[in-house]
C-alpha positions in Angstrom: -67.3 93.2 -20.9 -67.2 91.5 -24.3 -69.1 91.9 -26.8 -69.6 90.6 -30.7 -70.9 92.7 -32.5 -71.2 93.4 -36.5 -69.6 96.3 -37.9 -72.5 98.2 -38.4 -72.6 97.0 -34.7 -75.7 94.3 -34.3 -75.1 91.6 -31.9 -73.6 88.4 -33.0 -74.8 86.3 -30.0 -72.8 82.5 -29.4 -69.6 83.1 -29.5 -66.8 81.3 -27.9 -64.4 83.6 -27.2 -60.9 83.3 -25.3 -59.3 85.8 -22.9 -55.2 85.1 -22.1 -53.5 87.1 -19.8 -50.4 88.2 -21.1 -47.0 87.7 -19.3 -44.2 90.3 -18.8 -46.2 92.9 -20.3 -47.5 96.9 -18.4 -51.0 97.4 -19.2 -50.4 101.0 -18.6 -48.9 101.5 -21.9 -51.3 99.4 -24.0 -48.7 98.2 -25.5 -47.8 93.9 -25.8 -44.4 93.3 -26.6 -43.5 90.1 -28.8 -42.1 88.0 -26.5 -45.3 87.6 -24.0 -46.7 83.9 -22.6 -49.9 82.9 -21.8 -50.3 83.3 -17.6 -54.6 82.5 -17.2 -56.3 81.9 -20.1 -60.6 82.4 -19.3 -63.2 81.2 -22.3 -66.9 82.2 -22.0 -69.4 82.2 -24.8 -71.4 85.9 -25.5 -75.1 85.5 -24.7 -77.5 86.2 -27.1 -77.0 90.1 -26.8 -73.4 89.3 -28.1 -72.2 89.8 -24.5 -70.7 88.2 -21.6 -69.0 89.6 -18.5 -65.7 88.2 -16.9 -64.2 89.6 -13.8 -60.1 88.7 -14.1 -57.3 90.2 -12.6 -55.0 93.1 -13.6 -52.8 92.8 -16.6 -52.8 92.6 -20.7 -55.2 90.5 -21.9 -55.6 88.7 -25.7 -58.7 88.5 -26.9 -60.1 86.1 -30.0 -62.5 83.6 -30.9 -61.3 80.2 -32.6 -65.1 79.1 -33.5 -66.4 82.1 -35.5 -70.1 81.4 -36.0 -71.5 80.4 -39.4 -70.8 82.8 -42.4 -68.9 85.6 -40.3 -65.2 86.7 -40.4 -64.1 88.4 -37.5 -62.5 91.9 -38.7 -59.7 92.2 -38.4 -58.3 88.9 -37.9 -55.7 88.0 -35.6 -56.1 89.2 -31.3 -57.9 91.7 -29.6 -56.7 93.2 -26.7 -57.9 94.3 -22.7 -55.9 96.5 -20.7 -57.2 96.0 -16.8 -54.9 98.9 -15.1 -56.6 99.5 -11.7 -58.7 97.8 -9.0 -62.1 97.8 -9.8 -61.8 99.1 -13.3 -64.7 98.1 -16.5 -63.0 98.0 -19.7 -65.2 96.6 -22.5 -63.2 95.1 -25.3 -65.2 93.9 -28.8 -63.8 91.4 -31.2 -65.8 92.6 -34.7 -67.6 90.5 -37.5 -68.0 91.3 -41.1 -71.7 92.1 -42.6 -73.0 88.5 -44.5 -73.5 89.3 -48.0 -71.6 91.4 -50.5 -71.5 94.7 -49.5 -71.8 98.1 -51.5 -69.2 100.0 -52.8 -69.9 103.3 -50.5 -70.2 101.0 -47.4 -68.0 101.8 -44.2 -67.3 98.1 -44.2 -66.0 97.9 -47.2 -63.9 100.8 -47.5 -61.8 99.4 -44.8 -61.6 96.0 -46.0 -59.7 97.5 -48.6 -58.2 100.4 -47.4 -54.5 99.1 -46.6 -53.1 102.0 -44.9 -54.9 101.9 -42.1 -53.4 103.3 -39.0 -53.9 100.2 -36.0 -55.8 102.5 -34.2 -58.8 102.7 -36.9 -59.8 99.0 -37.0 -60.8 99.5 -34.0 -62.7 102.0 -34.9 -66.0 103.4 -36.6 -66.1 104.6 -40.4 -68.6 106.7 -41.5 -68.5 107.5 -45.5 -70.2 110.5 -46.9 -70.1 112.3 -50.7 -69.9 108.8 -52.2 -70.2 108.6 -55.5 -68.4 104.8 -56.2 -65.0 106.0 -57.2 -64.4 109.3 -54.7 -65.6 109.5 -51.4 -65.3 111.2 -47.8 -64.2 108.6 -44.8 -63.5 109.7 -41.2 -63.3 107.8 -37.9 -64.7 108.4 -34.7 -61.5 108.3 -33.4 -59.2 111.3 -31.8 -56.9 113.5 -33.5 -58.0 114.3 -37.3 -58.8 110.7 -39.4 -60.6 112.0 -42.1 -59.7 111.2 -45.5 -60.6 111.2 -49.3 -60.3 108.4 -51.0 -60.7 106.8 -54.4 -61.8 104.0 -56.2 -58.9 101.9 -58.0 -58.9 98.3 -59.8 -57.8 96.9 -56.6 -60.3 98.8 -54.4 -60.5 102.1 -52.7 -57.0 103.8 -52.1 -56.0 106.8 -50.3 -55.9 110.1 -52.1 -55.3 112.8 -49.4 -55.5 112.8 -44.9 -56.7 115.6 -43.5 -54.9 118.1 -43.0 -53.0 118.3 -46.4 -51.5 120.5 -48.3 -52.9 119.7 -52.6 -54.9 122.4 -54.5 -58.1 122.2 -56.2 -56.3 122.8 -59.1 -54.0 119.7 -58.9 -57.1 117.9 -57.3 -59.6 118.6 -60.2 -56.5 117.2 -62.7 -57.0 114.7 -60.7 -60.3 113.7 -61.1 -61.9 114.8 -57.9 -65.8 115.7 -58.5 -66.3 119.6 -58.0 -68.5 118.5 -55.3 -65.7 117.4 -53.4 -64.2 120.7 -53.7 -64.9 122.3 -50.1 -62.1 120.0 -48.8 -59.2 122.1 -50.4 -58.2 124.8 -49.7 -55.8 126.4 -51.7 
């Protein structure tokens, strides 16, 4: 199943979607080598609920749209991937779009767009921003492993101050301007 949604999870209907089977790729490794070629192409359009269901042969697929709905920008830009490894396996793929209009600095969308050091697996996970005052925030993703970090606002947008776990002591953090209410995130 393919879903087209905004970063907040709202469906984006009537999106033309292209799936391409990529040759010389092993779906078990979830890695698409750079020298792949297109072996099969399937085009579809999502319904009013932002969903489309296709039956596809086993393999690695790229998933993208060349025609996003008016006012909608795909996020992240570039192709997404699907890996069909076993017969009868159902795999969900998502094309996500930025919310239309400007977002507040503490929104998860703004944080994800501005952080320049995100690991690739976090781009498809949902972020939750808490303890945000516009200058400092705590953010975590619904992704396996420890994805939490304390971030701060700079002239160019959000930057990572520390990733968890970390070894920064509260004395240094306080000197760097971390608000006292965030002291609980420092163990020394």
